[in-house]
LUMDREN-12646 format. One record per residue (C-alpha): residue number from 1; residue in one letter; x, y, z. Coordinates in nm, 3 decimals. Layout:
- NUM / A / X / Y / Z;
...
END
This chain:
- 1 / M / -0.835 / -0.300 / 2.404;
- 2 / T / -0.663 / -0.683 / 2.354;
- 3 / A / -0.658 / -0.761 / 2.012;
- 4 / V / -0.817 / -1.095 / 1.961;
- 5 / R / -0.866 / -1.023 / 1.601;
- 6 / V / -0.596 / -1.157 / 1.317;
- 7 / V / -0.458 / -0.795 / 1.166;
- 8 / I / -0.255 / -0.877 / 0.808;
- 9 / C / -0.028 / -0.700 / 0.633;
- 10 / V / -0.242 / -0.649 / 0.322;
- 11 / C / 0.013 / -0.656 / 0.086;
- 12 / A / 0.315 / -0.850 / -0.052;
- 13 / L / 0.177 / -1.123 / -0.327;
- 14 / A / 0.505 / -1.257 / -0.460;
- 15 / L / 0.552 / -1.358 / -0.780;
- 16 / A / 0.899 / -1.547 / -0.818;
- 17 / A / 0.830 / -1.801 / -1.130;
- 18 / A / 0.951 / -1.743 / -1.488;
- 19 / Q / 0.689 / -1.630 / -1.735;
- 20 / P / 0.711 / -1.858 / -2.038;
- 21 / A / 0.837 / -1.636 / -2.356;
- 22 / G / 0.544 / -1.401 / -2.522;
- 23 / A / 0.283 / -1.485 / -2.252;
- 24 / S / 0.071 / -1.165 / -2.151;
- 25 / H / 0.046 / -1.011 / -1.787;
- 26 / R / -0.271 / -1.155 / -1.723;
- 27 / A / -0.156 / -1.540 / -1.779;
- 28 / L / 0.062 / -1.507 / -1.471;
- 29 / S / -0.249 / -1.588 / -1.292;
- 30 / T / -0.203 / -1.929 / -1.362;
- 31 / Y / 0.122 / -1.959 / -1.111;
- 32 / G / -0.017 / -2.032 / -0.749;
- 33 / A / 0.055 / -1.825 / -0.460;
- 34 / Q / 0.150 / -1.872 / -0.016;
- 35 / R / 0.077 / -1.715 / 0.256;
- 36 / A / 0.407 / -1.575 / 0.356;
- 37 / C / 0.267 / -1.529 / 0.710;
- 38 / T / 0.109 / -1.859 / 0.831;
- 39 / T / 0.135 / -1.877 / 1.225;
- 40 / G / 0.118 / -1.604 / 1.460;
- 41 / H / -0.130 / -1.419 / 1.672;
- 42 / V / -0.098 / -1.129 / 1.408;
- 43 / R / -0.022 / -1.254 / 1.085;
- 44 / C / 0.125 / -1.031 / 0.732;
- 45 / M / -0.083 / -1.138 / 0.467;
- 46 / A / 0.214 / -1.145 / 0.232;
- 47 / L / 0.135 / -1.387 / -0.104;
- 48 / I / 0.448 / -1.533 / -0.257;
- 49 / R / 0.359 / -1.637 / -0.575;
- 50 / T / 0.522 / -1.999 / -0.629;
- 51 / H / 0.531 / -2.258 / -0.957;
- 52 / N / 0.400 / -2.616 / -0.868;
- 53 / G / 0.354 / -2.513 / -0.515;
- 54 / S / 0.727 / -2.396 / -0.486;
- 55 / R / 0.896 / -2.067 / -0.449;
- 56 / I / 1.042 / -1.994 / -0.752;
- 57 / H / 1.315 / -1.699 / -0.770;
- 58 / A / 1.540 / -1.524 / -1.010;
- 59 / A / 1.926 / -1.431 / -0.964;
- 60 / S / 1.809 / -1.033 / -1.072;
- 61 / P / 1.585 / -0.807 / -1.158;
- 62 / A / 1.661 / -0.848 / -1.529;
- 63 / L / 1.588 / -1.252 / -1.524;
- 64 / L / 1.225 / -1.181 / -1.376;
- 65 / P / 0.862 / -1.223 / -1.492;
- 66 / G / 0.805 / -0.892 / -1.601;
- 67 / G / 0.784 / -0.687 / -1.214;
- 68 / L / 0.812 / -0.356 / -1.272;
- 69 / G / 1.106 / -0.110 / -1.168;
- 70 / P / 1.173 / 0.244 / -1.036;
- 71 / A / 1.173 / 0.377 / -1.440;
- 72 / D / 0.832 / 0.140 / -1.464;
- 73 / L / 0.669 / 0.297 / -1.241;
- 74 / H / 0.746 / 0.656 / -1.288;
- 75 / T / 0.687 / 0.638 / -1.662;
- 76 / A / 0.309 / 0.480 / -1.534;
- 77 / Y / 0.242 / 0.749 / -1.327;
- 78 / G / 0.409 / 1.025 / -1.511;
- 79 / L / 0.592 / 1.084 / -1.163;
- 80 / P / 0.908 / 1.312 / -1.092;
- 81 / T / 1.215 / 1.132 / -0.870;
- 82 / Q / 1.287 / 1.397 / -0.585;
- 83 / T / 1.076 / 1.610 / -0.336;
- 84 / P / 1.012 / 1.941 / -0.409;
- 85 / L / 1.271 / 2.202 / -0.429;
- 86 / V / 1.325 / 2.469 / -0.188;
- 87 / K / 1.187 / 2.815 / -0.298;
- 88 / G / 1.488 / 2.986 / -0.437;
- 89 / T / 1.758 / 2.761 / -0.417;
- 90 / T / 1.841 / 2.475 / -0.605;
- 91 / A / 1.788 / 2.199 / -0.295;
- 92 / H / 1.516 / 1.939 / -0.235;
- 93 / R / 1.313 / 1.968 / 0.042;
- 94 / P / 1.418 / 1.716 / 0.302;
- 95 / I / 1.105 / 1.496 / 0.351;
- 96 / T / 1.052 / 1.158 / 0.565;
- 97 / V / 0.872 / 0.886 / 0.499;
- 98 / A / 0.781 / 0.683 / 0.821;
- 99 / I / 0.716 / 0.267 / 0.748;
- 100 / V / 0.551 / 0.049 / 1.043;
- 101 / D / 0.571 / -0.310 / 1.048;
- 102 / E / 0.601 / -0.611 / 1.317;
- 103 / W / 0.928 / -0.752 / 1.456;
- 104 / D / 1.247 / -0.721 / 1.378;
- 105 / Y / 1.432 / -0.776 / 1.061;
- 106 / G / 1.848 / -0.702 / 1.092;
- 107 / N / 1.888 / -0.765 / 0.681;
- 108 / A / 1.653 / -0.448 / 0.585;
- 109 / Y / 1.936 / -0.182 / 0.512;
- 110 / A / 2.114 / -0.389 / 0.344;
- 111 / D / 1.832 / -0.510 / 0.101;
- 112 / L / 1.779 / -0.168 / 0.023;
- 113 / T / 2.090 / -0.111 / -0.089;
- 114 / T / 2.145 / -0.422 / -0.322;
- 115 / Y / 1.786 / -0.299 / -0.441;
- 116 / S / 1.934 / 0.044 / -0.533;
- 117 / Q / 2.281 / -0.099 / -0.660;
- 118 / A / 2.088 / -0.312 / -0.906;
- 119 / Y / 1.798 / -0.019 / -1.003;
- 120 / G / 2.130 / 0.298 / -0.978;
- 121 / L / 1.930 / 0.465 / -0.734;
- 122 / P / 2.088 / 0.642 / -0.511;
- 123 / V / 2.223 / 0.463 / -0.280;
- 124 / L / 2.094 / 0.570 / 0.100;
- 125 / P / 2.332 / 0.605 / 0.357;
- 126 / K / 2.256 / 0.462 / 0.764;
- 127 / C / 2.102 / 0.832 / 0.974;
- 128 / S / 2.340 / 0.932 / 1.215;
- 129 / A / 2.389 / 1.240 / 1.394;
- 130 / T / 2.565 / 1.447 / 1.104;
- 131 / V / 2.316 / 1.235 / 0.790;
- 132 / T / 1.967 / 1.316 / 0.887;
- 133 / T / 1.828 / 1.340 / 0.541;
- 134 / S / 1.842 / 1.112 / 0.216;
- 135 / C / 1.925 / 0.825 / 0.468;
- 136 / F / 1.786 / 0.496 / 0.640;
- 137 / Q / 1.681 / 0.469 / 0.989;
- 138 / K / 1.560 / 0.179 / 1.162;
- 139 / I / 1.393 / 0.250 / 1.486;
- 140 / N / 1.300 / -0.115 / 1.660;
- 141 / M / 1.031 / -0.086 / 1.974;
- 142 / G / 1.130 / -0.411 / 2.155;
- 143 / A / 1.068 / -0.678 / 1.881;
- 144 / P / 1.284 / -0.954 / 1.949;
- 145 / A / 1.622 / -0.955 / 1.709;
- 146 / G / 1.556 / -1.153 / 1.380;
- 147 / S / 1.169 / -1.251 / 1.527;
- 148 / A / 1.033 / -1.152 / 1.135;
- 149 / R / 1.212 / -1.426 / 0.967;
- 150 / P / 0.989 / -1.656 / 1.130;
- 151 / T / 0.681 / -1.477 / 1.096;
- 152 / G / 0.735 / -1.373 / 0.719;
- 153 / W / 0.770 / -1.004 / 0.808;
- 154 / Y / 1.064 / -0.961 / 0.636;
- 155 / V / 0.885 / -0.942 / 0.282;
- 156 / E / 0.649 / -0.677 / 0.397;
- 157 / M / 0.983 / -0.462 / 0.514;
- 158 / D / 1.093 / -0.517 / 0.195;
- 159 / L / 0.882 / -0.414 / 0.023;
- 160 / D / 0.735 / -0.080 / 0.177;
- 161 / I / 1.084 / 0.048 / 0.206;
- 162 / E / 1.214 / -0.055 / -0.141;
- 163 / T / 0.882 / 0.124 / -0.317;
- 164 / V / 0.909 / 0.398 / -0.096;
- 165 / H / 1.266 / 0.452 / -0.234;
- 166 / A / 1.205 / 0.377 / -0.573;
- 167 / I / 0.948 / 0.662 / -0.618;
- 168 / C / 1.088 / 0.912 / -0.376;
- 169 / Q / 1.450 / 0.857 / -0.453;
- 170 / N / 1.563 / 1.169 / -0.199;
- 171 / C / 1.341 / 1.100 / 0.075;
- 172 / K / 1.481 / 0.968 / 0.454;
- 173 / I / 1.311 / 0.673 / 0.537;
- 174 / V / 1.214 / 0.564 / 0.896;
- 175 / L / 1.109 / 0.181 / 0.952;
- 176 / V / 0.952 / 0.190 / 1.284;
- 177 / E / 0.934 / -0.196 / 1.400;
- 178 / S / 0.643 / -0.281 / 1.648;
- 179 / A / 0.723 / -0.474 / 1.958;
- 180 / S / 0.471 / -0.764 / 1.920;
- 181 / D / 0.143 / -0.816 / 1.681;
- 182 / Y / -0.048 / -0.617 / 1.963;
- 183 / D / -0.301 / -0.348 / 1.892;
- 184 / Y / -0.093 / -0.138 / 2.182;
- 185 / A / 0.218 / -0.234 / 2.011;
- 186 / L / 0.152 / -0.142 / 1.676;
- 187 / G / -0.012 / 0.234 / 1.786;
- 188 / A / 0.282 / 0.274 / 2.024;
- 189 / A / 0.474 / 0.203 / 1.682;
- 190 / E / 0.230 / 0.429 / 1.467;
- 191 / N / 0.233 / 0.696 / 1.757;
- 192 / R / 0.650 / 0.694 / 1.677;
- 193 / A / 0.631 / 0.693 / 1.322;
- 194 / A / 0.396 / 0.984 / 1.337;
- 195 / K / 0.587 / 1.210 / 1.545;
- 196 / A / 0.952 / 1.090 / 1.326;
- 197 / A / 0.751 / 1.239 / 0.948;
- 198 / P / 0.481 / 1.389 / 0.756;
- 199 / I / 0.368 / 1.077 / 0.595;
- 200 / V / 0.297 / 0.708 / 0.780;
- 201 / S / 0.270 / 0.418 / 0.501;
- 202 / N / 0.131 / 0.153 / 0.660;
- 203 / S / 0.104 / -0.211 / 0.454;
- 204 / W / -0.129 / -0.421 / 0.773;
- 205 / G / -0.519 / -0.398 / 0.877;
- 206 / S / -0.771 / -0.620 / 1.021;
- 207 / Y / -1.037 / -0.800 / 0.851;
- 208 / D / -1.390 / -0.745 / 0.901;
- 209 / V / -1.401 / -0.485 / 1.098;
- 210 / D / -1.655 / -0.222 / 0.940;
- 211 / G / -1.619 / 0.061 / 1.150;
- 212 / S / -1.433 / 0.189 / 1.459;
- 213 / F / -1.230 / -0.022 / 1.680;
- 214 / G / -1.261 / 0.233 / 1.983;
- 215 / A / -0.978 / 0.356 / 2.207;
- 216 / D / -0.763 / 0.227 / 1.958;
- 217 / D / -0.833 / 0.447 / 1.669;
- 218 / A / -0.671 / 0.704 / 1.843;
- 219 / A / -0.348 / 0.609 / 1.728;
- 220 / Y / -0.433 / 0.667 / 1.351;
- 221 / D / -0.576 / 1.024 / 1.439;
- 222 / H / -0.268 / 1.275 / 1.368;
- 223 / P / -0.383 / 1.581 / 1.190;
- 224 / N / -0.156 / 1.746 / 0.916;
- 225 / K / 0.024 / 1.437 / 0.837;
- 226 / A / -0.093 / 1.140 / 0.612;
- 227 / I / -0.124 / 0.809 / 0.764;
- 228 / V / -0.126 / 0.564 / 0.502;
- 229 / F / -0.301 / 0.253 / 0.483;
- 230 / S / -0.347 / -0.063 / 0.262;
- 231 / S / -0.754 / -0.159 / 0.231;
- 232 / G / -0.683 / -0.559 / 0.180;
- 233 / D / -0.603 / -0.839 / -0.037;
- 234 / A / -0.876 / -1.075 / -0.035;
- 235 / G / -1.156 / -0.871 / -0.224;
- 236 / Y / -1.446 / -0.691 / -0.111;
- 237 / D / -1.433 / -0.602 / 0.270;
- 238 / V / -1.358 / -0.370 / 0.463;
- 239 / S / -1.036 / -0.317 / 0.690;
- 240 / W / -0.915 / -0.134 / 1.007;
- 241 / P / -0.752 / 0.088 / 1.040;
- 242 / A / -0.832 / 0.214 / 0.692;
- 243 / S / -1.173 / 0.210 / 0.790;
- 244 / L / -1.109 / 0.550 / 0.966;
- 245 / N / -1.229 / 0.887 / 0.902;
- 246 / T / -0.885 / 0.999 / 0.951;
- 247 / V / -0.633 / 0.791 / 0.753;
- 248 / V / -0.585 / 0.767 / 0.341;
- 249 / A / -0.714 / 0.404 / 0.218;
- 250 / V / -0.528 / 0.288 / -0.043;
- 251 / G / -0.708 / 0.033 / -0.311;
- 252 / G / -0.522 / -0.149 / -0.606;
- 253 / T / -0.547 / -0.219 / -0.951;
- 254 / S / -0.448 / -0.398 / -1.227;
- 255 / L / -0.157 / -0.187 / -1.432;
- 256 / Q / -0.149 / -0.177 / -1.814;
- 257 / V / 0.112 / -0.090 / -1.974;
- 258 / N / 0.254 / 0.038 / -2.330;
- 259 / A / 0.573 / -0.119 / -2.484;
- 260 / D / 0.759 / 0.219 / -2.394;
- 261 / G / 0.628 / 0.200 / -2.013;
- 262 / S / 0.345 / 0.464 / -2.059;
- 263 / Y / 0.020 / 0.426 / -1.953;
- 264 / A / -0.213 / 0.193 / -2.104;
- 265 / G / -0.502 / 0.149 / -1.839;
- 266 / E / -0.607 / 0.003 / -1.536;
- 267 / T / -0.855 / -0.192 / -1.376;
- 268 / A / -1.024 / -0.239 / -1.033;
- 269 / W / -0.822 / -0.534 / -0.910;
- 270 / G / -1.045 / -0.804 / -0.839;
- 271 / P / -1.078 / -1.233 / -0.887;
- 272 / T / -0.991 / -1.396 / -1.197;
- 273 / A / -1.094 / -1.739 / -1.303;
- 274 / S / -0.788 / -1.863 / -1.111;
- 275 / D / -0.766 / -1.673 / -0.862;
- 276 / S / -0.977 / -1.482 / -0.558;
- 277 / W / -0.782 / -1.222 / -0.484;
- 278 / G / -0.885 / -0.854 / -0.477;
- 279 / T / -0.835 / -0.511 / -0.347;
- 280 / G / -1.063 / -0.416 / -0.039;
- 281 / S / -1.319 / -0.178 / -0.043;
- 282 / G / -1.717 / -0.116 / 0.144;
- 283 / C / -1.873 / 0.045 / 0.386;
- 284 / A / -1.791 / 0.157 / 0.737;
- 285 / N / -2.131 / 0.168 / 0.843;
- 286 / G / -2.148 / -0.148 / 1.132;
- 287 / A / -2.328 / -0.367 / 0.871;
- 288 / S / -2.197 / -0.638 / 1.067;
- 289 / G / -2.353 / -0.544 / 1.366;
- 290 / L / -1.970 / -0.581 / 1.534;
- 291 / Y / -1.891 / -0.223 / 1.509;
- 292 / P / -1.982 / 0.113 / 1.531;
- 293 / A / -2.049 / 0.271 / 1.234;
- 294 / E / -1.733 / 0.525 / 1.119;
- 295 / P / -1.879 / 0.810 / 0.953;
- 296 / A / -1.779 / 0.966 / 0.623;
- 297 / Q / -1.541 / 1.311 / 0.635;
- 298 / P / -1.772 / 1.591 / 0.445;
- 299 / F / -1.494 / 1.632 / 0.183;
- 300 / Q / -1.589 / 1.230 / 0.064;
- 301 / T / -1.966 / 1.271 / 0.127;
- 302 / A / -1.954 / 1.596 / -0.136;
- 303 / V / -1.751 / 1.413 / -0.455;
- 304 / A / -1.917 / 1.337 / -0.738;
- 305 / N / -2.108 / 0.998 / -0.738;
- 306 / W / -2.068 / 0.955 / -0.357;
- 307 / A / -2.447 / 0.858 / -0.389;
- 308 / A / -2.360 / 0.537 / -0.636;
- 309 / T / -2.150 / 0.378 / -0.337;
- 310 / G / -2.453 / 0.297 / -0.093;
- 311 / C / -2.233 / 0.412 / 0.180;
- 312 / G / -2.453 / 0.711 / 0.316;
- 313 / S / -2.276 / 0.910 / 0.585;
- 314 / S / -2.091 / 0.605 / 0.662;
- 315 / R / -1.662 / 0.677 / 0.573;
- 316 / G / -1.601 / 0.439 / 0.222;
- 317 / D / -1.317 / 0.303 / 0.132;
- 318 / N / -1.127 / 0.383 / -0.053;
- 319 / D / -0.980 / 0.729 / -0.069;
- 320 / V / -0.717 / 0.686 / -0.372;
- 321 / S / -0.546 / 0.351 / -0.569;
- 322 / A / -0.229 / 0.239 / -0.758;
- 323 / V / -0.118 / -0.100 / -0.907;
- 324 / A / -0.147 / -0.400 / -0.645;
- 325 / D / -0.226 / -0.700 / -0.911;
- 326 / P / 0.127 / -0.930 / -0.863;
- 327 / D / 0.102 / -0.972 / -1.223;
- 328 / T / 0.128 / -0.622 / -1.296;
- 329 / G / 0.354 / -0.620 / -0.973;
- 330 / A / 0.677 / -0.449 / -0.907;
- 331 / A / 1.027 / -0.659 / -0.859;
- 332 / I / 1.174 / -0.610 / -0.495;
- 333 / Y / 1.483 / -0.803 / -0.343;
- 334 / T / 1.481 / -0.975 / 0.021;
- 335 / H / 1.849 / -1.181 / 0.177;
- 336 / W / 1.611 / -1.486 / 0.246;
- 337 / D / 1.451 / -1.521 / -0.071;
- 338 / G / 1.593 / -1.257 / -0.371;
- 339 / W / 1.408 / -1.111 / -0.661;
- 340 / Q / 1.083 / -1.130 / -0.683;
- 341 / V / 0.777 / -0.991 / -0.827;
- 342 / V / 0.535 / -0.881 / -0.555;
- 343 / G / 0.182 / -0.724 / -0.584;
- 344 / G / -0.122 / -0.665 / -0.321;
- 345 / T / -0.248 / -0.328 / -0.162;
- 346 / S / 0.103 / -0.339 / 0.013;
- 347 / L / 0.267 / -0.224 / -0.308;
- 348 / A / -0.011 / 0.049 / -0.349;
- 349 / A / 0.040 / 0.203 / 0.005;
- 350 / P / 0.400 / 0.285 / -0.009;
- 351 / L / 0.389 / 0.367 / -0.362;
- 352 / I / 0.089 / 0.672 / -0.261;
- 353 / S / 0.301 / 0.765 / 0.040;
- 354 / A / 0.628 / 0.782 / -0.125;
- 355 / V / 0.381 / 1.028 / -0.409;
- 356 / F / 0.252 / 1.247 / -0.144;
- 357 / A / 0.652 / 1.330 / -0.002;
- 358 / L / 0.661 / 1.394 / -0.399;
- 359 / R / 0.439 / 1.679 / -0.345;
- 360 / G / 0.540 / 1.743 / -0.018;
- 361 / N / 0.186 / 1.951 / 0.056;
- 362 / A / 0.069 / 1.653 / 0.339;
- 363 / T / 0.139 / 1.945 / 0.644;
- 364 / S / -0.100 / 2.194 / 0.450;
- 365 / V / -0.437 / 2.004 / 0.551;
- 366 / P / -0.581 / 1.874 / 0.852;
- 367 / Y / -0.613 / 1.511 / 0.646;
- 368 / P / -0.461 / 1.485 / 0.351;
- 369 / A / -0.708 / 1.229 / 0.216;
- 370 / S / -0.936 / 1.590 / 0.167;
- 371 / L / -0.636 / 1.652 / -0.118;
- 372 / L / -0.750 / 1.409 / -0.348;
- 373 / Y / -1.123 / 1.473 / -0.318;
- 374 / A / -1.023 / 1.847 / -0.393;
- 375 / A / -0.836 / 1.695 / -0.785;
- 376 / A / -1.112 / 1.436 / -0.827;
- 377 / G / -1.231 / 1.402 / -1.154;
- 378 / T / -0.953 / 1.603 / -1.283;
- 379 / S / -0.647 / 1.523 / -1.499;
- 380 / S / -0.440 / 1.462 / -1.213;
- 381 / F / -0.581 / 1.113 / -1.155;
- 382 / N / -0.618 / 0.797 / -1.405;
- 383 / D / -0.993 / 0.673 / -1.362;
- 384 / P / -0.980 / 0.270 / -1.395;
- 385 / A / -1.369 / 0.241 / -1.441;
- 386 / S / -1.389 / -0.135 / -1.483;
- 387 / G / -1.353 / -0.457 / -1.285;
- 388 / S / -1.510 / -0.569 / -0.971;
- 389 / N / -1.336 / -0.691 / -0.645;
- 390 / D / -1.628 / -0.917 / -0.510;
- 391 / T / -1.514 / -1.286 / -0.454;
- 392 / G / -1.850 / -1.353 / -0.295;
- 393 / V / -1.667 / -1.445 / 0.070;
- 394 / A / -1.763 / -1.107 / 0.231;
- 395 / A / -1.987 / -1.163 / 0.584;
- 396 / V / -2.197 / -0.907 / 0.471;
- 397 / P / -2.264 / -0.946 / 0.055;
- 398 / C / -2.197 / -0.677 / -0.199;
- 399 / D / -2.496 / -0.500 / -0.338;
- 400 / H / -2.383 / -0.487 / -0.676;
- 401 / T / -2.621 / -0.207 / -0.811;
- 402 / T / -2.391 / -0.027 / -0.577;
- 403 / T / -1.975 / 0.115 / -0.668;
- 404 / A / -1.910 / -0.030 / -0.331;
- 405 / C / -1.746 / -0.339 / -0.546;
- 406 / V / -1.822 / -0.257 / -0.909;
- 407 / A / -1.564 / 0.029 / -1.078;
- 408 / G / -1.722 / 0.293 / -1.271;
- 409 / P / -1.650 / 0.614 / -1.423;
- 410 / G / -1.564 / 0.880 / -1.188;
- 411 / Y / -1.536 / 0.781 / -0.811;
- 412 / D / -1.626 / 0.408 / -0.654;
- 413 / L / -1.497 / 0.212 / -0.370;
- 414 / P / -1.239 / -0.040 / -0.525;
- 415 / T / -1.032 / 0.227 / -0.671;
- 416 / G / -1.152 / 0.587 / -0.482;
- 417 / V / -1.073 / 0.900 / -0.657;
- 418 / G / -0.838 / 0.697 / -0.897;
- 419 / S / -0.477 / 0.628 / -0.979;
- 420 / P / -0.181 / 0.887 / -0.941;
- 421 / H / -0.118 / 1.077 / -1.296;
- 422 / G / 0.167 / 1.310 / -1.161;
- 423 / I / 0.164 / 1.479 / -0.830;
- 424 / G / -0.070 / 1.733 / -0.869;
- 425 / G / -0.350 / 1.559 / -0.717;
- 426 / F / -0.203 / 1.529 / -0.366;
END
């Protein structure tokens, strides 16, 4: 099927402005934002934070306005830095995380190296015939050289690869660049990524697709692999392929940390008085009348509090969540922009993908989302129990008597089963 929708990377909300001394993270929402991708048939939804309408850059991560680094994320979520040990040895299990993005970016490896050096992470070598684990590989499926620069997708690529490496520091990373922004090209890239890795991270999707998209769905059905998708940055709304019951849909939170970096709490990421961003969520029930409903998996409908979502027998977004609010976002480096702070569910998706790698359990079940639901309500997850992501502009309005757009105790759609508290739920 030829795509006629706008597909977005749901995603990079980049903050590149200095925070006034003594200001809180929430005060950063007074800064503006602009999309990185403003033209093209398929666009990413990278939102770059601005000050007085201009992008502002930092010379180093130390000068960033509160951007979280690798140690911050590990401390807040209680994560190890490496994959499991091979039983009976001192060697770590080699695990690959593949990332699907659009277009080609020749500076991706150099940017990852700069990021690693700045934070003291292991510098990954390029993969070769003799170096096959804990390395970086870029696979271009036919995109024109350098095409990520004019389209803005380079921000998304750096966010993805740097976040995966920040969380899983000995993982092999395979960046698969689709030949174009059409569905058939993205599907081909997804299939190639699924051949390369047991975990595939995707920070893109198409809004207003509250169900199945027909034959194109097949590219995102790879049993015994974690196919991870961002849920969106425009607030309450369902996006595809996150709407599919074969993938792991990742929502976004606003993360609060203590002075020592430890976890202080989370809320569902939603609009404020000064901005209208928020995590995607909703029911893939075909309520728009444009798409067939997508059924929920039995492991999803069995979770406590499922009835409160209002989805009935239809698939619900989301399954799990992690930090996405750019006010509490992460620092990344790009060749063209230097250091910025980024957020969006494009931060949450590669973070969750890397946690699947740290656990090393994704291939043990047909659909790894089931692992999350099996641990729902346990100490393996933090429970963001407040906040709403409803911006009031969804084509099908949210019913606030449900948890489709309102977070509450236990399972809800904006935050799923919650955010990681260690790796036990994966």
